[in-house]
All heavy atoms as a GROMACS GRO file, in nm:
protein
  605
    1VAL      N    1   0.083  -0.112   0.008
    1VAL     CA    2  -0.008   0.004  -0.005
    1VAL      C    3   0.093   0.126   0.001
    1VAL      O    4   0.186   0.128   0.079
    1VAL     CB    5  -0.092   0.004   0.123
    1VAL    CG1    6  -0.171   0.128   0.130
    1VAL    CG2    7  -0.172  -0.124   0.126
    2TYR      N    8   0.051   0.220  -0.078
    2TYR     CA    9   0.123   0.345  -0.090
    2TYR      C   10   0.041   0.458  -0.052
    2TYR      O   11  -0.073   0.470  -0.081
    2TYR     CB   12   0.180   0.376  -0.232
    2TYR     CG   13   0.271   0.262  -0.283
    2TYR    CD1   14   0.214   0.148  -0.361
    2TYR    CD2   15   0.408   0.248  -0.244
    2TYR    CE1   16   0.299   0.056  -0.404
    2TYR    CE2   17   0.481   0.156  -0.293
    2TYR     CZ   18   0.435   0.065  -0.367
    2TYR     OH   19   0.521  -0.037  -0.417
    3TYR      N   20   0.099   0.548   0.023
    3TYR     CA   21   0.023   0.672   0.065
    3TYR      C   22   0.121   0.796   0.057
    3TYR      O   23   0.226   0.797   0.134
    3TYR     CB   24  -0.028   0.668   0.209
    3TYR     CG   25  -0.109   0.774   0.246
    3TYR    CD1   26  -0.234   0.805   0.192
    3TYR    CD2   27  -0.058   0.856   0.353
    3TYR    CE1   28  -0.298   0.923   0.239
    3TYR    CE2   29  -0.138   0.959   0.404
    3TYR     CZ   30  -0.250   0.997   0.342
    3TYR     OH   31  -0.318   1.099   0.391
    4ASP      N   32   0.098   0.888  -0.044
    4ASP     CA   33   0.188   1.003  -0.052
    4ASP      C   34   0.117   1.125  -0.015
    4ASP      O   35  -0.006   1.137  -0.059
    4ASP     CB   36   0.237   1.009  -0.196
    4ASP     CG   37   0.325   0.891  -0.242
    4ASP    OD1   38   0.371   0.822  -0.145
    4ASP    OD2   39   0.332   0.853  -0.355
    5VAL      N   40   0.188   1.220   0.046
    5VAL     CA   41   0.126   1.339   0.086
    5VAL      C   42   0.214   1.462   0.043
    5VAL      O   43   0.339   1.451   0.056
    5VAL     CB   44   0.109   1.344   0.241
    5VAL    CG1   45   0.034   1.481   0.285
    5VAL    CG2   46   0.015   1.236   0.291
    6ASN      N   47   0.150   1.571   0.000
    6ASN     CA   48   0.226   1.675  -0.038
    6ASN      C   49   0.168   1.806   0.017
    6ASN      O   50   0.048   1.839  -0.011
    6ASN     CB   51   0.228   1.687  -0.193
    6ASN     CG   52   0.333   1.796  -0.251
    6ASN    OD1   53   0.401   1.857  -0.174
    6ASN    ND2   54   0.318   1.825  -0.383
    7TYR      N   55   0.251   1.875   0.100
    7TYR     CA   56   0.200   2.003   0.164
    7TYR      C   57   0.283   2.121   0.095
    7TYR      O   58   0.400   2.112   0.090
    7TYR     CB   59   0.238   2.010   0.314
    7TYR     CG   60   0.175   1.889   0.387
    7TYR    CD1   61   0.238   1.777   0.422
    7TYR    CD2   62   0.029   1.902   0.428
    7TYR    CE1   63   0.185   1.680   0.489
    7TYR    CE2   64  -0.014   1.799   0.500
    7TYR     CZ   65   0.058   1.690   0.536
    7TYR     OH   66  -0.004   1.586   0.600
    8LYS      N   67   0.201   2.217   0.067
    8LYS     CA   68   0.275   2.340  -0.003
    8LYS      C   69   0.232   2.473   0.074
    8LYS      O   70   0.108   2.496   0.097
    8LYS     CB   71   0.230   2.356  -0.152
    8LYS     CG   72   0.299   2.251  -0.241
    8LYS     CD   73   0.249   2.282  -0.374
    8LYS     CE   74   0.300   2.164  -0.472
    8LYS     NZ   75   0.267   2.200  -0.605
    9ILE      N   76   0.322   2.547   0.118
    9ILE     CA   77   0.299   2.686   0.165
    9ILE      C   78   0.404   2.773   0.101
    9ILE      O   79   0.493   2.728   0.038
    9ILE     CB   80   0.308   2.694   0.319
    9ILE    CG1   81   0.460   2.655   0.366
    9ILE    CG2   82   0.216   2.605   0.383
    9ILE    CD1   83   0.487   2.679   0.508
   10LYS      N   84   0.376   2.909   0.118
   10LYS     CA   85   0.460   2.997   0.064
   10LYS      C   86   0.612   2.987   0.098
   10LYS      O   87   0.640   2.976   0.222
   10LYS     CB   88   0.430   3.137   0.082
   10LYS     CG   89   0.504   3.241   0.007
   10LYS     CD   90   0.459   3.378   0.050
   10LYS     CE   91   0.542   3.485  -0.030
   10LYS     NZ   92   0.496   3.630  -0.008
   11GLY      N   93   0.700   2.949   0.002
   11GLY     CA   94   0.836   2.924   0.047
   11GLY      C   95   0.886   2.793   0.070
   11GLY      O   96   1.002   2.762   0.109
   12ALA      N   97   0.784   2.694   0.090
   12ALA     CA   98   0.818   2.563   0.126
   12ALA      C   99   0.724   2.453   0.066
   12ALA      O  100   0.603   2.480   0.051
   12ALA     CB  101   0.820   2.550   0.275
   13GLN      N  102   0.781   2.343   0.035
   13GLN     CA  103   0.706   2.221   0.000
   13GLN      C  104   0.751   2.097   0.075
   13GLN      O  105   0.876   2.084   0.089
   13GLN     CB  106   0.715   2.200  -0.149
   13GLN     CG  107   0.647   2.083  -0.195
   13GLN     CD  108   0.650   2.070  -0.352
   13GLN    OE1  109   0.671   2.166  -0.433
   13GLN    NE2  110   0.651   1.952  -0.414
   14HIS      N  111   0.665   2.028   0.127
   14HIS     CA  112   0.702   1.902   0.210
   14HIS      C  113   0.630   1.780   0.152
   14HIS      O  114   0.501   1.786   0.150
   14HIS     CB  115   0.651   1.937   0.362
   14HIS     CG  116   0.669   1.814   0.441
   14HIS    ND1  117   0.585   1.815   0.570
   14HIS    CD2  118   0.737   1.706   0.447
   14HIS    CE1  119   0.613   1.697   0.628
   14HIS    NE2  120   0.713   1.634   0.561
   15THR      N  121   0.698   1.689   0.101
   15THR     CA  122   0.637   1.570   0.051
   15THR      C  123   0.682   1.445   0.118
   15THR      O  124   0.789   1.430   0.161
   15THR     CB  125   0.688   1.553  -0.097
   15THR    OG1  126   0.659   1.677  -0.170
   15THR    CG2  127   0.610   1.436  -0.177
   16MET      N  128   0.584   1.359   0.152
   16MET     CA  129   0.613   1.235   0.221
   16MET      C  130   0.566   1.123   0.133
   16MET      O  131   0.460   1.127   0.083
   16MET     CB  132   0.530   1.226   0.356
   16MET     CG  133   0.569   1.331   0.457
   16MET     SD  134   0.476   1.325   0.613
   16MET     CE  135   0.533   1.168   0.670
   17TYR      N  136   0.653   1.027   0.118
   17TYR     CA  137   0.624   0.907   0.040
   17TYR      C  138   0.617   0.786   0.141
   17TYR      O  139   0.720   0.767   0.206
   17TYR     CB  140   0.729   0.882  -0.063
   17TYR     CG  141   0.758   0.997  -0.159
   17TYR    CD1  142   0.852   1.088  -0.132
   17TYR    CD2  143   0.668   1.015  -0.260
   17TYR    CE1  144   0.881   1.200  -0.216
   17TYR    CE2  145   0.693   1.120  -0.354
   17TYR     CZ  146   0.792   1.212  -0.323
   17TYR     OH  147   0.814   1.322  -0.412
   18ASN      N  148   0.505   0.727   0.165
   18ASN     CA  149   0.483   0.623   0.258
   18ASN      C  150   0.445   0.493   0.197
   18ASN      O  151   0.370   0.485   0.101
   18ASN     CB  152   0.378   0.662   0.351
   18ASN     CG  153   0.406   0.782   0.435
   18ASN    OD1  154   0.492   0.786   0.520
   18ASN    ND2  155   0.347   0.899   0.383
   19SER      N  156   0.511   0.391   0.223
   19SER     CA  157   0.486   0.248   0.192
   19SER      C  158   0.465   0.160   0.299
   19SER      O  159   0.539   0.166   0.397
   19SER     CB  160   0.604   0.186   0.099
   19SER     OG  161   0.634   0.282  -0.002
   20PHE      N  162   0.364   0.073   0.294
   20PHE     CA  163   0.333  -0.032   0.399
   20PHE      C  164   0.338  -0.163   0.341
   20PHE      O  165   0.280  -0.198   0.241
   20PHE     CB  166   0.201   0.005   0.453
   20PHE     CG  167   0.178   0.149   0.515
   20PHE    CD1  168   0.139   0.253   0.438
   20PHE    CD2  169   0.208   0.154   0.648
   20PHE    CE1  170   0.119   0.378   0.491
   20PHE    CE2  171   0.197   0.296   0.699
   20PHE     CZ  172   0.147   0.399   0.626
   21TYR      N  173   0.427  -0.254   0.406
   21TYR     CA  174   0.438  -0.378   0.376
   21TYR      C  175   0.396  -0.486   0.472
   21TYR      O  176   0.449  -0.458   0.589
   21TYR     CB  177   0.592  -0.416   0.328
   21TYR     CG  178   0.642  -0.308   0.226
   21TYR    CD1  179   0.708  -0.201   0.258
   21TYR    CD2  180   0.616  -0.335   0.092
   21TYR    CE1  181   0.753  -0.113   0.157
   21TYR    CE2  182   0.670  -0.255  -0.008
   21TYR     CZ  183   0.743  -0.147   0.029
   21TYR     OH  184   0.790  -0.056  -0.062
   22SER      N  185   0.328  -0.588   0.434
   22SER     CA  186   0.289  -0.689   0.539
   22SER      C  187   0.430  -0.775   0.568
   22SER      O  188   0.487  -0.810   0.489
   22SER     CB  189   0.188  -0.781   0.482
   22SER     OG  190   0.157  -0.883   0.570
   23ASN      N  191   0.450  -0.792   0.702
   23ASN     CA  192   0.552  -0.874   0.757
   23ASN      C  193   0.496  -1.004   0.793
   23ASN      O  194   0.570  -1.071   0.877
   23ASN     CB  195   0.634  -0.805   0.859
   23ASN     CG  196   0.733  -0.707   0.812
   23ASN    OD1  197   0.764  -0.705   0.685
   23ASN    ND2  198   0.794  -0.629   0.898
   24GLY      N  199   0.381  -1.045   0.757
   24GLY     CA  200   0.312  -1.165   0.805
   24GLY      C  201   0.248  -1.141   0.937
   24GLY      O  202   0.285  -1.056   1.019
   25GLY      N  203   0.144  -1.233   0.958
   25GLY     CA  204   0.080  -1.216   1.095
   25GLY      C  205   0.026  -1.076   1.115
   25GLY      O  206  -0.051  -1.028   1.031
   26ASN      N  207   0.053  -1.020   1.226
   26ASN     CA  208   0.001  -0.890   1.268
   26ASN      C  209   0.096  -0.782   1.252
   26ASN      O  210   0.083  -0.678   1.323
   26ASN     CB  211  -0.048  -0.911   1.410
   26ASN     CG  212  -0.193  -0.854   1.438
   26ASN    OD1  213  -0.261  -0.829   1.346
   26ASN    ND2  214  -0.218  -0.844   1.566
   27ALA      N  215   0.202  -0.799   1.182
   27ALA     CA  216   0.305  -0.698   1.167
   27ALA      C  217   0.307  -0.628   1.028
   27ALA      O  218   0.275  -0.680   0.932
   27ALA     CB  219   0.441  -0.762   1.189
   28THR      N  220   0.339  -0.502   1.039
   28THR     CA  221   0.352  -0.420   0.911
   28THR      C  222   0.479  -0.346   0.919
   28THR      O  223   0.512  -0.292   1.020
   28THR     CB  224   0.223  -0.326   0.900
   28THR    OG1  225   0.107  -0.396   0.895
   28THR    CG2  226   0.235  -0.243   0.767
   29LYS      N  227   0.554  -0.330   0.819
   29LYS     CA  228   0.676  -0.252   0.799
   29LYS      C  229   0.634  -0.125   0.728
   29LYS      O  230   0.570  -0.121   0.617
   29LYS     CB  231   0.776  -0.326   0.715
   29LYS     CG  232   0.905  -0.242   0.691
   29LYS     CD  233   1.012  -0.316   0.612
   29LYS     CE  234   1.128  -0.234   0.593
   29LYS     NZ  235   1.232  -0.305   0.511
   30TRP      N  236   0.667  -0.014   0.785
   30TRP     CA  237   0.629   0.119   0.732
   30TRP      C  238   0.764   0.189   0.687
   30TRP      O  239   0.862   0.207   0.768
   30TRP     CB  240   0.566   0.205   0.835
   30TRP     CG  241   0.540   0.351   0.791
   30TRP    CD1  242   0.536   0.397   0.670
   30TRP    CD2  243   0.489   0.450   0.888
   30TRP    NE1  244   0.494   0.524   0.666
   30TRP    CE2  245   0.473   0.561   0.801
   30TRP    CE3  246   0.482   0.462   1.020
   30TRP    CZ2  247   0.431   0.683   0.859
   30TRP    CZ3  248   0.431   0.577   1.080
   30TRP    CH2  249   0.423   0.692   0.999
   31VAL      N  250   0.778   0.234   0.563
   31VAL     CA  251   0.899   0.287   0.509
   31VAL      C  252   0.835   0.427   0.469
   31VAL      O  253   0.750   0.451   0.391
   31VAL     CB  254   0.941   0.216   0.385
   31VAL    CG1  255   1.061   0.293   0.315
   31VAL    CG2  256   0.987   0.071   0.421
   32SER      N  257   0.909   0.522   0.520
   32SER     CA  258   0.866   0.671   0.496
   32SER      C  259   0.999   0.747   0.443
   32SER      O  260   1.098   0.740   0.514
   32SER     CB  261   0.813   0.733   0.618
   32SER     OG  262   0.782   0.869   0.598
   33GLU      N  263   0.972   0.822   0.335
   33GLU     CA  264   1.080   0.912   0.281
   33GLU      C  265   1.012   1.045   0.285
   33GLU      O  266   0.906   1.063   0.247
   33GLU     CB  267   1.111   0.865   0.137
   33GLU     CG  268   1.185   0.721   0.124
   33GLU     CD  269   1.219   0.688  -0.014
   33GLU    OE1  270   1.265   0.779  -0.090
   33GLU    OE2  271   1.197   0.579  -0.052
   34VAL      N  272   1.102   1.139   0.340
   34VAL     CA  273   1.039   1.280   0.338
   34VAL      C  274   1.142   1.375   0.260
   34VAL      O  275   1.261   1.359   0.267
   34VAL     CB  276   1.041   1.333   0.489
   34VAL    CG1  277   0.991   1.466   0.501
   34VAL    CG2  278   0.957   1.227   0.574
   35GLU      N  279   1.082   1.471   0.187
   35GLU     CA  280   1.156   1.541   0.096
   35GLU      C  281   1.103   1.701   0.139
   35GLU      O  282   0.990   1.719   0.134
   35GLU     CB  283   1.124   1.521  -0.037
   35GLU     CG  284   1.195   1.608  -0.142
   35GLU     CD  285   1.161   1.562  -0.281
   35GLU    OE1  286   1.243   1.477  -0.338
   35GLU    OE2  287   1.073   1.607  -0.338
   36TYR      N  288   1.199   1.785   0.162
   36TYR     CA  289   1.160   1.925   0.185
   36TYR      C  290   1.235   2.009   0.075
   36TYR      O  291   1.352   1.979   0.041
   36TYR     CB  292   1.230   1.966   0.318
   36TYR     CG  293   1.168   1.899   0.438
   36TYR    CD1  294   1.222   1.796   0.499
   36TYR    CD2  295   1.050   1.944   0.500
   36TYR    CE1  296   1.170   1.743   0.619
   36TYR    CE2  297   0.989   1.884   0.605
   36TYR     CZ  298   1.052   1.783   0.667
   36TYR     OH  299   0.988   1.722   0.771
   37LYS      N  300   1.157   2.100   0.024
   37LYS     CA  301   1.216   2.203  -0.075
   37LYS      C  302   1.178   2.336  -0.024
   37LYS      O  303   1.064   2.363   0.010
   37LYS     CB  304   1.144   2.182  -0.219
   37LYS     CG  305   1.186   2.043  -0.275
   37LYS     CD  306   1.126   2.027  -0.417
   37LYS     CE  307   1.161   1.897  -0.468
   37LYS     NZ  308   1.100   1.875  -0.613
   38PHE      N  309   1.276   2.433  -0.028
   38PHE     CA  310   1.251   2.558   0.019
   38PHE      C  311   1.289   2.663  -0.084
   38PHE      O  312   1.383   2.630  -0.158
   38PHE     CB  313   1.335   2.588   0.147
   38PHE     CG  314   1.296   2.485   0.259
   38PHE    CD1  315   1.370   2.380   0.297
   38PHE    CD2  316   1.182   2.509   0.336
   38PHE    CE1  317   1.332   2.293   0.394
   38PHE    CE2  318   1.148   2.420   0.440
   38PHE     CZ  319   1.227   2.314   0.469
   39SER      N  320   1.245   2.777  -0.074
   39SER     CA  321   1.280   2.898  -0.161
   39SER      C  322   1.275   3.013  -0.084
   39SER      O  323   1.208   3.027   0.027
   39SER     CB  324   1.186   2.902  -0.282
   39SER     OG  325   1.054   2.931  -0.238
   40GLY      N  326   1.341   3.124  -0.129
   40GLY     CA  327   1.344   3.245  -0.066
   40GLY      C  328   1.393   3.249   0.081
   40GLY      O  329   1.498   3.168   0.107
   41LEU      N  330   1.330   3.317   0.166
   41LEU     CA  331   1.373   3.327   0.309
   41LEU      C  332   1.372   3.191   0.379
   41LEU      O  333   1.449   3.165   0.459
   41LEU     CB  334   1.295   3.435   0.380
   41LEU     CG  335   1.316   3.460   0.528
   41LEU    CD1  336   1.464   3.507   0.543
   41LEU    CD2  337   1.222   3.556   0.583
   42MET      N  338   1.274   3.104   0.338
   42MET     CA  339   1.254   2.976   0.404
   42MET      C  340   1.379   2.893   0.380
   42MET      O  341   1.418   2.815   0.459
   42MET     CB  342   1.125   2.907   0.352
   42MET     CG  343   1.008   2.969   0.414
   42MET     SD  344   0.999   2.946   0.596
   42MET     CE  345   0.986   2.776   0.602
   43HIS      N  346   1.447   2.906   0.263
   43HIS     CA  347   1.562   2.827   0.228
   43HIS      C  348   1.673   2.858   0.321
   43HIS      O  349   1.755   2.771   0.378
   43HIS     CB  350   1.609   2.878   0.083
   43HIS     CG  351   1.730   2.786   0.045
   43HIS    ND1  352   1.711   2.644   0.010
   43HIS    CD2  353   1.858   2.824   0.027
   43HIS    CE1  354   1.831   2.613  -0.030
   43HIS    NE2  355   1.910   2.709  -0.019
   44ILE      N  356   1.677   2.989   0.370
   44ILE     CA  357   1.785   3.036   0.466
   44ILE      C  358   1.764   2.979   0.598
   44ILE      O  359   1.838   2.929   0.674
   44ILE     CB  360   1.802   3.188   0.460
   44ILE    CG1  361   1.863   3.225   0.326
   44ILE    CG2  362   1.900   3.232   0.572
   44ILE    CD1  363   1.843   3.379   0.295
   45LEU      N  364   1.622   3.002   0.647
   45LEU     CA  365   1.588   2.955   0.786
   45LEU      C  366   1.588   2.804   0.795
   45LEU      O  367   1.638   2.763   0.903
   45LEU     CB  368   1.438   3.012   0.812
   45LEU     CG  369   1.423   3.164   0.808
   45LEU    CD1  370   1.275   3.198   0.827
   45LEU    CD2  371   1.506   3.222   0.918
   46ALA      N  372   1.562   2.731   0.689
   46ALA     CA  373   1.572   2.587   0.700
   46ALA      C  374   1.712   2.532   0.733
   46ALA      O  375   1.718   2.437   0.794
   46ALA     CB  376   1.509   2.517   0.570
   47ARG      N  377   1.811   2.593   0.680
   47ARG     CA  378   1.945   2.552   0.714
   47ARG      C  379   1.976   2.558   0.852
   47ARG      O  380   2.070   2.474   0.904
   47ARG     CB  381   2.051   2.638   0.629
   47ARG     CG  382   2.036   2.627   0.474
   47ARG     CD  383   2.147   2.726   0.427
   47ARG     NE  384   2.140   2.703   0.274
   47ARG     CZ  385   2.226   2.643   0.205
   47ARG    NH1  386   2.337   2.596   0.264
   47ARG    NH2  387   2.218   2.639   0.079
   48PHE      N  388   1.912   2.646   0.934
   48PHE     CA  389   1.944   2.651   1.077
   48PHE      C  390   1.848   2.562   1.157
   48PHE      O  391   1.867   2.564   1.277
   48PHE     CB  392   1.932   2.800   1.118
   48PHE     CG  393   2.032   2.891   1.056
   48PHE    CD1  394   2.000   2.979   0.962
   48PHE    CD2  395   2.164   2.888   1.096
   48PHE    CE1  396   2.095   3.058   0.898
   48PHE    CE2  397   2.262   2.962   1.037
   48PHE     CZ  398   2.217   3.057   0.939
   49ASN      N  399   1.754   2.498   1.104
   49ASN     CA  400   1.656   2.421   1.172
   49ASN      C  401   1.641   2.284   1.122
   49ASN      O  402   1.525   2.226   1.122
   49ASN     CB  403   1.529   2.494   1.181
   49ASN     CG  404   1.435   2.445   1.282
   49ASN    OD1  405   1.472   2.385   1.379
   49ASN    ND2  406   1.300   2.457   1.262
   50LYS      N  407   1.741   2.226   1.067
   50LYS     CA  408   1.739   2.092   1.004
   50LYS      C  409   1.680   1.985   1.106
   50LYS      O  410   1.604   1.907   1.069
   50LYS     CB  411   1.865   2.055   0.945
   50LYS     CG  412   1.861   1.916   0.881
   50LYS     CD  413   1.991   1.865   0.811
   50LYS     CE  414   1.981   1.743   0.761
   50LYS     NZ  415   2.105   1.680   0.706
   51SER      N  416   1.734   1.991   1.220
   51SER     CA  417   1.696   1.884   1.326
   51SER      C  418   1.553   1.905   1.361
   51SER      O  419   1.484   1.812   1.393
   51SER     CB  420   1.787   1.898   1.454
   51SER     OG  421   1.780   2.019   1.520
   52GLY      N  422   1.497   2.024   1.364
   52GLY     CA  423   1.365   2.055   1.392
   52GLY      C  424   1.266   1.983   1.298
   52GLY      O  425   1.160   1.926   1.333
   53PHE      N  426   1.307   1.981   1.163
   53PHE     CA  427   1.222   1.916   1.077
   53PHE      C  428   1.232   1.755   1.092
   53PHE      O  429   1.130   1.687   1.068
   53PHE     CB  430   1.267   1.940   0.921
   53PHE     CG  431   1.242   2.086   0.888
   53PHE    CD1  432   1.342   2.181   0.886
   53PHE    CD2  433   1.115   2.134   0.865
   53PHE    CE1  434   1.319   2.303   0.850
   53PHE    CE2  435   1.090   2.266   0.840
   53PHE     CZ  436   1.198   2.355   0.826
   54GLU      N  437   1.345   1.704   1.124
   54GLU     CA  438   1.364   1.568   1.146
   54GLU      C  439   1.285   1.524   1.269
   54GLU      O  440   1.216   1.420   1.269
   54GLU     CB  441   1.502   1.527   1.167
   54GLU     CG  442   1.594   1.548   1.033
   54GLU     CD  443   1.734   1.536   1.061
   54GLU    OE1  444   1.784   1.537   1.180
   54GLU    OE2  445   1.822   1.534   0.962
   55GLN      N  446   1.282   1.598   1.378
   55GLN     CA  447   1.213   1.579   1.498
   55GLN      C  448   1.055   1.585   1.474
   55GLN      O  449   0.987   1.500   1.522
   55GLN     CB  450   1.244   1.672   1.611
   55GLN     CG  451   1.391   1.652   1.661
   55GLN     CD  452   1.399   1.510   1.724
   55GLN    OE1  453   1.314   1.467   1.793
   55GLN    NE2  454   1.508   1.449   1.680
   56GLN      N  455   1.014   1.675   1.390
   56GLN     CA  456   0.868   1.679   1.343
   56GLN      C  457   0.825   1.566   1.286
   56GLN      O  458   0.719   1.512   1.308
   56GLN     CB  459   0.853   1.806   1.268
   56GLN     CG  460   0.694   1.830   1.236
   56GLN     CD  461   0.676   1.958   1.144
   56GLN    OE1  462   0.764   2.000   1.078
   56GLN    NE2  463   0.555   1.996   1.160
   57SER      N  464   0.901   1.516   1.180
   57SER     CA  465   0.868   1.396   1.105
   57SER      C  466   0.854   1.278   1.198
   57SER      O  467   0.772   1.192   1.192
   57SER     CB  468   0.969   1.366   0.996
   57SER     OG  469   0.957   1.459   0.900
   58LEU      N  470   0.958   1.260   1.296
   58LEU     CA  471   0.953   1.152   1.396
   58LEU      C  472   0.829   1.159   1.488
   58LEU      O  473   0.771   1.063   1.509
   58LEU     CB  474   1.082   1.152   1.472
   58LEU     CG  475   1.103   1.042   1.583
   58LEU    CD1  476   1.099   0.911   1.508
   58LEU    CD2  477   1.229   1.060   1.651
   59TRP      N  478   0.794   1.284   1.520
   59TRP     CA  479   0.677   1.293   1.606
   59TRP      C  480   0.551   1.246   1.536
   59TRP      O  481   0.466   1.175   1.586
   59TRP     CB  482   0.661   1.436   1.650
   59TRP     CG  483   0.534   1.457   1.742
   59TRP    CD1  484   0.545   1.436   1.879
   59TRP    CD2  485   0.415   1.502   1.713
   59TRP    NE1  486   0.425   1.468   1.930
   59TRP    CE2  487   0.343   1.502   1.828
   59TRP    CE3  488   0.350   1.525   1.587
   59TRP    CZ2  489   0.198   1.535   1.822
   59TRP    CZ3  490   0.219   1.554   1.592
   59TRP    CH2  491   0.143   1.569   1.708
   60TYR      N  492   0.532   1.294   1.401
   60TYR     CA  493   0.421   1.242   1.318
   60TYR      C  494   0.417   1.094   1.304
   60TYR      O  495   0.318   1.031   1.306
   60TYR     CB  496   0.420   1.301   1.191
   60TYR     CG  497   0.375   1.458   1.193
   60TYR    CD1  498   0.458   1.551   1.135
   60TYR    CD2  499   0.262   1.498   1.246
   60TYR    CE1  500   0.414   1.687   1.137
   60TYR    CE2  501   0.212   1.624   1.247
   60TYR     CZ  502   0.290   1.715   1.188
   60TYR     OH  503   0.257   1.849   1.193
   61MET      N  504   0.540   1.034   1.294
   61MET     CA  505   0.541   0.884   1.282
   61MET      C  506   0.501   0.819   1.400
   61MET      O  507   0.427   0.729   1.404
   61MET     CB  508   0.679   0.834   1.240
   61MET     CG  509   0.713   0.879   1.088
   61MET     SD  510   0.881   0.830   1.041
   61MET     CE  511   0.850   0.662   1.016
   62LYS      N  512   0.549   0.863   1.522
   62LYS     CA  513   0.518   0.797   1.649
   62LYS      C  514   0.362   0.819   1.669
   62LYS      O  515   0.309   0.722   1.720
   62LYS     CB  516   0.592   0.863   1.765
   62LYS     CG  517   0.742   0.816   1.758
   62LYS     CD  518   0.813   0.886   1.870
   62LYS     CE  519   0.956   0.833   1.876
   62LYS     NZ  520   1.036   0.897   1.981
   63SER      N  521   0.308   0.927   1.638
   63SER     CA  522   0.166   0.957   1.658
   63SER      C  523   0.087   0.871   1.568
   63SER      O  524  -0.015   0.812   1.625
   63SER     CB  525   0.128   1.108   1.625
   63SER     OG  526   0.197   1.186   1.709
   64PHE      N  527   0.124   0.845   1.449
   64PHE     CA  528   0.043   0.754   1.364
   64PHE      C  529   0.056   0.614   1.418
   64PHE      O  530  -0.036   0.533   1.411
   64PHE     CB  531   0.094   0.760   1.220
   64PHE     CG  532   0.027   0.670   1.128
   64PHE    CD1  533  -0.095   0.698   1.086
   64PHE    CD2  534   0.078   0.544   1.083
   64PHE    CE1  535  -0.172   0.602   0.999
   64PHE    CE2  536   0.024   0.459   1.009
   64PHE     CZ  537  -0.101   0.484   0.970
   65LYS      N  538   0.174   0.571   1.465
   65LYS     CA  539   0.192   0.435   1.514
   65LYS      C  540   0.112   0.414   1.635
   65LYS      O  541   0.040   0.310   1.654
   65LYS     CB  542   0.340   0.425   1.551
   65LYS     CG  543   0.376   0.285   1.600
   65LYS     CD  544   0.524   0.271   1.643
   65LYS     CE  545   0.571   0.142   1.679
   65LYS     NZ  546   0.502   0.079   1.792
   66PHE      N  547   0.100   0.519   1.726
   66PHE     CA  548   0.011   0.502   1.836
   66PHE      C  549  -0.133   0.490   1.791
   66PHE      O  550  -0.214   0.401   1.844
   66PHE     CB  551   0.020   0.618   1.931
   66PHE     CG  552  -0.069   0.628   2.047
   66PHE    CD1  553  -0.053   0.544   2.156
   66PHE    CD2  554  -0.177   0.705   2.042
   66PHE    CE1  555  -0.142   0.547   2.258
   66PHE    CE2  556  -0.285   0.700   2.138
   66PHE     CZ  557  -0.254   0.632   2.246
   67PHE      N  558  -0.178   0.576   1.693
   67PHE     CA  559  -0.318   0.563   1.647
   67PHE      C  560  -0.344   0.422   1.582
   67PHE      O  561  -0.447   0.364   1.608
   67PHE     CB  562  -0.340   0.669   1.537
   67PHE     CG  563  -0.458   0.649   1.461
   67PHE    CD1  564  -0.576   0.693   1.510
   67PHE    CD2  565  -0.450   0.600   1.335
   67PHE    CE1  566  -0.700   0.678   1.435
   67PHE    CE2  567  -0.563   0.582   1.252
   67PHE     CZ  568  -0.699   0.618   1.301
   68ALA      N  569  -0.254   0.382   1.495
   68ALA     CA  570  -0.281   0.243   1.431
   68ALA      C  571  -0.274   0.119   1.530
   68ALA      O  572  -0.342   0.023   1.505
   68ALA     CB  573  -0.161   0.227   1.326
   69GLU      N  574  -0.202   0.123   1.640
   69GLU     CA  575  -0.192   0.024   1.733
   69GLU      C  576  -0.281   0.032   1.845
   69GLU      O  577  -0.284  -0.066   1.928
   69GLU     CB  578  -0.043   0.010   1.776
   69GLU     CG  579   0.046  -0.032   1.661
   69GLU     CD  580   0.196  -0.036   1.706
   69GLU    OE1  581   0.233   0.022   1.823
   69GLU    OE2  582   0.280  -0.089   1.637
   70LYS      N  583  -0.342   0.141   1.882
   70LYS     CA  584  -0.412   0.154   2.005
   70LYS      C  585  -0.532   0.061   2.034
   70LYS      O  586  -0.558   0.016   2.139
   70LYS     CB  587  -0.476   0.298   2.016
   70LYS     CG  588  -0.588   0.338   1.920
   70LYS     CD  589  -0.639   0.469   1.935
   70LYS     CE  590  -0.757   0.508   1.844
   70LYS     NZ  591  -0.791   0.637   1.857
   71ASP      N  592  -0.589   0.010   1.927
   71ASP     CA  593  -0.696  -0.094   1.943
   71ASP      C  594  -0.659  -0.239   1.902
   71ASP      O  595  -0.735  -0.316   1.893
   71ASP     CB  596  -0.813  -0.052   1.853
   71ASP     CG  597  -0.889   0.077   1.912
   71ASP    OD1  598  -0.879   0.100   2.038
   71ASP    OD2  599  -0.940   0.150   1.823
   72SER      N  600  -0.521  -0.256   1.895
   72SER     CA  601  -0.477  -0.392   1.848
   72SER      C  602  -0.477  -0.473   1.974
   72SER      O  603  -0.455  -0.441   2.087
   72SER     CB  604  -0.338  -0.375   1.789
   72SER     OG  605  -0.344  -0.301   1.671
   0.00000   0.00000   0.00000
């Protein structure tokens, strides 16, 4: 299963490519690739906040994992 998301705001574009693979039984492998593109002032600001974007992506992944597993 594939699920891709693209967010666009002035000066930034955030694209997530998600793939879900069955590992048999009750397990699923989630592969996520994230791409950020910036222009103008956002391009300069993003250079100083790279870890912030990585932490935000990790937070979203953990939140989705909790949502998907809460009733399992």
